[in-house]
Structure formats: C-alpha cells, structure tokens
VOGU-3710 file (C-alpha; in Angstrom, 3 decimals, decimal comma):
1> mtqtvatpps> 98,519/170,540/82,207  97,798/168,310/79,265  98,251/164,923/80,910  95,139/162,729/81,095  93,688/162,758/84,603  92,424/159,504/86,045  89,227/159,624/88,095  89,778/158,285/91,628  87,735/155,131/92,273  86,022/156,855/95,200
11> eaapqslfgg> 84,504/159,380/92,812  82,574/156,830/90,711  79,487/157,909/92,610  76,304/159,929/92,171  76,314/163,071/90,070  76,340/166,424/91,834  73,764/169,136/91,315  76,185/170,847/88,976  76,398/167,966/86,527  79,847/166,576/87,347
21> prtlyrgtdi> 80,886/163,584/89,439  80,527/164,089/93,174  83,989/164,452/94,684  85,163/163,880/98,221  85,907/167,568/98,630  84,291/170,980/98,450  84,756/173,003/95,277  87,798/171,191/93,910  88,686/167,855/92,332  92,182/167,848/93,819
31> dgatiepneg> 92,214/167,407/97,588  90,548/168,233/100,873  88,932/166,976/104,032  85,674/165,106/103,701  82,439/166,433/105,132  83,396/164,351/108,186  86,836/165,917/108,647  88,096/163,473/111,249  88,051/160,798/108,569  91,295/162,375/107,419
41> lwvrgsnlne> 92,802/164,280/104,518  92,501/163,109/100,942  94,467/163,760/97,770  93,028/162,662/94,428  90,836/160,093/96,164  93,498/158,562/98,416  93,931/159,058/102,137  96,999/161,258/102,616  98,271/159,001/105,404  98,509/156,141/102,914
51> liggidfasa> 100,764/158,298/100,750  103,043/159,476/103,589  105,913/157,026/103,759  104,528/155,092/100,816  105,632/157,349/97,968  108,376/159,896/97,434  107,847/163,571/96,704  108,291/163,236/92,929  105,467/160,687/92,823  103,302/162,859/95,086
61> lwrvwfgamp> 103,917/165,858/92,833  102,881/163,942/89,720  99,839/162,504/91,432  98,491/165,814/92,712  99,048/167,414/89,306  97,692/164,631/87,101  95,519/162,481/89,343  97,312/159,190/88,760  100,321/157,458/90,276  103,330/157,657/87,926
71> epaiaaavda> 105,299/154,670/86,779  108,696/154,464/88,543  110,441/155,587/85,355  108,282/158,722/85,188  108,949/159,583/88,831  112,671/159,130/88,203  112,445/161,390/85,141  110,687/164,084/87,196  113,409/163,863/89,850  116,127/164,128/87,198
81> alaavsaalv> 114,477/167,142/85,575  114,122/168,882/88,944  117,761/168,142/89,720  118,850/169,686/86,415  116,873/172,880/87,066  118,256/173,000/90,605  121,788/172,673/89,253  121,098/175,484/86,765  120,051/177,702/89,670  123,603/177,783/91,000
91> geagqtavaa> 124,889/178,963/87,623  124,241/181,851/85,299  120,664/180,786/84,512  119,561/181,308/88,093  121,816/184,193/89,021  119,265/186,990/88,632  116,452/185,272/90,511  118,675/184,151/93,393  120,172/187,646/93,614  116,657/189,124/93,747
101> aravadggag> 115,707/186,993/96,742  118,971/187,793/98,499  118,734/191,541/97,808  115,227/191,777/99,237  116,358/189,860/102,323  119,310/192,236/102,703  116,782/195,078/102,702  115,228/193,655/105,863  112,415/191,487/104,492  111,567/188,169/106,081
111> mvqaaacgfl> 112,652/184,845/104,640  109,322/184,025/103,010  108,798/187,500/101,569  112,306/187,571/100,116  111,964/184,081/98,640  108,658/185,106/97,040  110,494/187,866/95,202  112,685/185,260/93,551  109,576/183,988/91,760  108,930/187,488/90,448
121> adlsaleava> 112,268/187,577/88,613  112,744/186,422/85,019  112,772/182,613/85,215  112,799/182,022/81,457  116,345/180,618/81,433  115,417/178,089/84,120  112,207/177,212/82,308  114,288/176,578/79,183  116,319/174,027/81,149  113,106/172,412/82,396
131> reqaaarglp> 111,752/172,299/78,832  114,912/170,628/77,520  114,787/168,077/80,326  111,118/167,337/79,718  111,732/166,774/76,011  114,724/164,518/76,688  112,904/162,435/79,311  109,472/162,050/77,748  107,706/164,365/80,185  104,899/166,798/79,266
141> gdgdfiqgla> 106,135/169,886/77,445  103,270/172,301/78,050  103,959/175,609/79,733  102,135/174,760/82,961  104,227/171,661/83,591  107,450/173,479/82,764  106,652/176,442/85,030  105,532/174,059/87,771  108,813/172,136/87,618  110,783/175,374/87,771
151> aiacapvfla> 108,794/176,560/90,791  109,357/173,310/92,696  113,099/173,368/91,966  113,440/177,043/92,888  111,702/176,934/96,265  114,553/175,520/98,432  117,162/177,694/96,718  115,203/180,942/97,042  114,494/180,233/100,703  118,162/179,485/101,363
161> aalgggaesg> 119,199/182,644/99,504  116,777/184,676/101,614  118,653/183,449/104,687  122,005/184,373/103,183  122,883/180,816/102,252  124,818/179,875/99,165  123,054/177,984/96,425  123,934/174,306/96,105  122,217/171,733/93,937  122,279/169,263/96,810
171> garhaertla> 121,499/165,835/95,364  119,284/163,806/93,072  115,998/164,009/94,989  113,886/166,940/96,141  114,220/165,738/99,749  118,018/165,750/99,438  118,041/169,239/97,957  115,745/170,495/100,689  118,057/169,027/103,345  121,012/170,694/101,633
181> amravrrdet> 119,219/174,056/101,496  118,395/173,772/105,206  122,035/172,909/105,936  120,895/169,797/107,738  123,702/167,882/109,436  122,086/164,521/108,727  121,712/163,603/105,059  121,920/159,802/105,227  119,311/157,562/103,633  117,128/157,455/106,742
191> airaadallv> 117,261/161,258/106,977  116,211/161,556/103,320  113,367/159,139/103,961  112,193/161,193/106,949  112,390/164,438/104,954  110,424/162,836/102,102  107,683/161,796/104,532  107,421/165,363/105,826  107,321/166,799/102,308  104,530/164,432/101,263
201> awhagfgyit> 102,641/165,257/104,472  102,813/168,973/103,643  102,347/168,849/99,864  98,521/168,862/99,723  95,407/167,704/101,513  93,288/170,606/102,709  91,862/171,796/99,411  91,213/175,448/98,722  90,595/176,443/102,361  94,352/176,437/102,971
211> ptvlvprvai> 95,595/180,072/102,757  98,751/179,097/100,847  96,458/177,447/98,282  93,492/179,829/98,369  95,648/182,883/97,626  97,230/181,399/94,454  93,729/180,424/93,301  92,529/184,005/93,746  95,678/185,455/92,165  95,587/183,269/89,055
221> gtgvtltqav> 91,996/184,369/88,450  93,272/187,878/87,769  95,461/186,672/84,911  98,898/186,563/86,562  101,438/183,921/85,587  101,726/180,603/87,381  104,973/181,605/89,096  103,420/184,881/90,240  100,591/182,854/91,766  103,183/180,755/93,618
231> aagfmasgpk> 104,810/183,948/94,914  101,396/185,023/96,210  101,016/181,657/97,927  104,338/182,136/99,704  103,145/185,494/100,998  100,092/183,826/102,571  102,169/181,964/105,171  102,376/183,528/108,610  102,494/182,663/112,329  98,954/181,266/112,161
241> hvgaaeeala> 99,530/179,197/109,020  102,712/177,192/108,346  104,577/179,537/110,719  103,612/177,544/113,814  106,371/175,098/112,877  108,930/177,892/113,244  107,600/178,797/116,692  107,528/175,142/117,754  111,075/174,619/116,537  112,318/177,621/118,509
251> wlkaigpdag> 110,418/176,409/121,586  111,905/172,904/121,426  115,355/174,325/120,787  115,061/176,555/123,868  114,127/173,592/126,087  117,321/171,846/125,025  117,930/168,310/123,776  119,076/167,036/127,183  116,067/168,299/129,153  114,556/165,832/131,588
261> ddavhaavda> 110,905/164,904/131,911  110,253/167,494/134,605  111,749/170,316/132,543  109,617/169,415/129,530  106,488/169,164/131,656  107,265/172,558/133,214  107,702/174,143/129,771  104,368/172,735/128,593  102,650/173,851/131,803  104,099/177,361/131,506
271> aldspgqllf> 102,719/177,718/127,983  99,318/176,331/128,926  98,974/178,381/132,114  100,199/181,746/130,837  97,350/184,034/129,689  97,584/184,853/126,015  100,418/182,404/125,360  100,043/179,583/122,844  101,544/176,139/122,845  102,569/176,204/119,202
281> gfghplfved> 102,222/172,944/117,346  99,139/171,737/119,200  95,471/171,823/118,332  93,875/172,183/114,924  91,006/174,309/113,566  89,484/171,365/111,679  90,532/168,162/113,406  90,145/166,848/116,919  93,419/165,141/116,027  95,570/165,984/113,030
291> prppriralf> 95,936/162,509/111,475  99,443/163,072/110,136  101,636/163,201/113,284  100,688/159,706/114,548  101,415/158,289/111,106  104,763/160,077/110,817  105,784/159,183/114,380  105,042/155,513/113,720  107,139/155,640/110,543  110,037/157,245/112,415
301> aewgfegphv> 109,955/154,396/114,941  109,806/151,827/112,137  112,738/153,407/110,280  114,860/153,979/113,374  114,737/157,754/112,989  115,048/158,731/116,646  116,755/161,594/118,423  116,632/163,845/121,474  114,009/166,159/119,986  111,716/163,318/118,945
311> rlfdlacrra> 111,982/162,288/122,610  110,947/165,824/123,626  108,080/165,563/121,156  106,807/162,422/122,871  107,094/163,949/126,348  105,392/167,205/125,370  102,575/165,365/123,598  101,816/163,220/126,631  101,800/166,260/128,928  99,594/168,397/126,670
321> lerkglrpni> 97,108/165,541/126,279  97,049/164,942/130,023  96,620/168,624/130,908  94,260/169,933/128,242  93,393/167,089/125,904  95,536/168,726/123,211  97,099/166,687/120,418  100,034/167,648/118,178  99,642/168,929/114,660  101,954/168,632/111,663
331> dfitaaalld> 103,927/171,714/112,737  105,118/170,134/115,991  106,409/166,872/114,578  108,027/168,808/111,720  109,884/170,960/114,262  111,130/167,951/116,233  112,238/166,123/113,087  114,101/169,123/111,672  116,044/169,576/114,897  117,051/165,908/114,887
341> lgveeprwgv> 118,097/166,298/111,259  120,504/168,966/112,478  118,638/172,021/111,170  119,570/175,002/113,336  117,534/177,819/111,784  113,941/177,906/113,178  112,625/179,620/110,047  113,078/176,390/108,133  110,027/175,175/110,018  108,163/177,390/107,556
351> glglcarvaa> 110,550/176,718/104,701  110,130/172,957/104,576  106,357/173,298/104,415  106,618/175,719/101,508  109,088/173,487/99,633  106,287/170,922/99,607  103,190/173,115/99,334  104,281/174,513/95,956  102,903/171,268/94,474  99,371/172,057/95,651
361> mvahaierrd> 99,730/175,756/94,781  100,445/174,841/91,152  97,658/172,259/90,904  95,053/174,575/92,408  96,108/177,615/90,415  95,714/175,681/87,163  92,338/174,274/88,187  91,098/177,730/89,186  92,437/179,517/86,094  90,245/177,393/83,846
371> rpafgvsska> 87,085/178,666/85,553  85,347/182,040/85,149  87,235/184,996/86,618  85,028/185,108/89,711  84,085/181,450/89,599  80,543/182,129/88,406  78,692/184,088/85,750  77,953/187,768/86,318  74,274/187,051/86,861  75,007/184,434/89,513
381> arkllatvpv> 77,666/186,632/91,130  75,210/189,488/91,567  72,679/187,143/93,113  75,224/185,541/95,446  76,606/188,893/96,580  73,335/189,683/98,318  73,653/186,505/100,408  77,163/187,201/101,744  76,974/188,142/105,460  78,231/191,637/106,264
391> gwl> 81,658/191,396/107,855  82,365/187,908/106,511  85,723/189,017/105,114
//
C-alpha cells in the first residue's frame, strides 16, 4: 500500500544485523510477541491490550496496514467504504461470489472452505465499488488497498452464505455487519462495542507464526493475487487454530445457560479427567496466560455486558485454574460473548475470528510479496537448506 508508514516509537533503537531498525518482533515489522512472550502481544509497536476497547475495527485495520493511527475522519471514511462494498454484495455486483460460496457449501464443504471459495470468484465489480468509494472519500486508490477493503467487506457475507444465510448489509460498522451475518439477537450499542473489542483482539498480534497469517505469506510469494492469499489464509483455520472457539461455544451451549456452579464444575472436571479429551478454550502454546481474556472480561464488566454465558465463563475459569492451573484463551471468552450476543451457530466461533484476521492476512501478504520469492537469495537459500533439521516440516 502506498500510504506512508510511521515508525513506532519503540523501534527507535539499535540497528539489527541486517541493516534495518530492530523491531519488537521476529521477521516482520507488523506485529508479534516479544522475545519475552508473556509481556504480551504487540501491533505496530503498541500493546494489543491497549488497542482492545480503545479503538474500533476500522482504526485497527488502518493501523495494522499503515502503521499509524488514523484521524477520526479517515476511520469514518474506511467504515463508509466498507459499508458500501458490503451493500454491493447483496446486489448484482456480489451475486457470483456469494453464489460460489453457497454452491460449495451445498456440495458438502465446511463453512470456512466454502467461504474461501467466495474469494476465488471474480471480485472486480466489488473492487470497482471500493475504488469509487476510496476516490470519493480521499482514501488510497492503489490496488492493494482496494483489494484489502473488498476482502474485509466480503468476509462476513461469504461466511454467512456458506451457512445458508441470506446476505444483508447489516449496518454502518464492521462490527454491526458481523453481528448481522452471525444473526446475533443483540445488536444494541453495548453489543456492538463488545463485538468490536473481540474483532480488535483477533485482528493481529502474533506475527507470521500464526497459521492464518503464515499461509497467506507463503501463498503470495508464489505470485497469487491478494484475495487468493486471503482464501489460503481461511483454509489454514482448523480445530487447533481459531477452531477452538467453535468447540468452546458448543461446549458452553451444551452445559446450558441456567447451569448451577456444581454442573459447571462437573463439566470442567469431566473434560480434565477424561483421557484424550481437551478442555477447549484453555491453555496457550506461547503464553502462560493469554493476555487478552482478562482485558476483555474487565471491559465487559465496565460496559455492563453481562449474561448467563459470561457467568459460565467465570465459573469454568475458576475451576480450571483451581484444578490444573489452566487459564482461558481468546477462544473461550469469544465463545461466551457470542452466546450472550444471541449467536446460535457454533461455527461462528471460527467465523468471527476470520472476519477480523483478514486485516493481518492482507498486511502480511503485502509485506511478504515485496521480498524475494523464498525470502532470501538463491545462494543463501542453498546454504540455509543444509541447516534445516530433517523432519522439521
């Protein structure tokens, strides 16, 4: 993208061995955990927890793409452009792509796989709408920005189509349109605020080690289009990445909103004590404690976003900590929040994460595309190949 990128203050530090400024992250200037991962997740030099609840998704999108916080007028223009593309999706311009996602779902494919196929359709008519909106609102007009906007706008609609839902534009903000796509019962201002916090929490933060980000980076290096790279990123979500939110949502739903303390404790104990069974939504491969759930839970309390499933969340968290020292991850609080928003379909546990993660997919694909095809010169690649442990991948 052609926007000037501001250097985060935290990067005004020593030069790296490779000649550029030393970043907080490994191999990317966008986001990631620090070398001391329990210090948290960082996006463009800011702690992700400071962004959750502090900015809306349009601002987060701009920031992860361009490295600087947008002026309110720019964020509003981004929201308006996304809304226009979303509205076009329910008309003739989006007919082919939406039909593609629905047809693949009708053939028996899963929600994510079917939605990914929507990105493989001809999106030129939708990109034309995005281009017109960008020109009218003073936004960047380069192809990357236009394709990125289209991808963000398409995600909720393609996912809804893959579940057999009808397309609806659903409101002025990305959080509102995501709630509409999920057929959430609650769509009041507090619900929108809660959905925005979840979207910002999911949008970026782990750098290139995240499968839904790593795969688009690899794909774009082969010369595919930006939207094809996003489709590849969708296909990288499964039960062990993003999909835990679906499992957690189904688990909470099965316990029931009126369950008492003993019933919740028994459900946690059954999962912990059954060989081979996982308590989805707990533990993390990188963190002792995922920093996002405590932040989001505190915001929910501050905003008055409470419900029976947030209560179950609290009970389950206390029991899992007491029994095994386990702490919740982003998947578990996402599941509880979606149920209290009135989302019935467990697969939206995955869907909400993807509606946000497209922002990081786009940013990382663009960063990676501007590097050599394999990231290094041929001479260096041949040398490095000899150092790769057998069986690493």
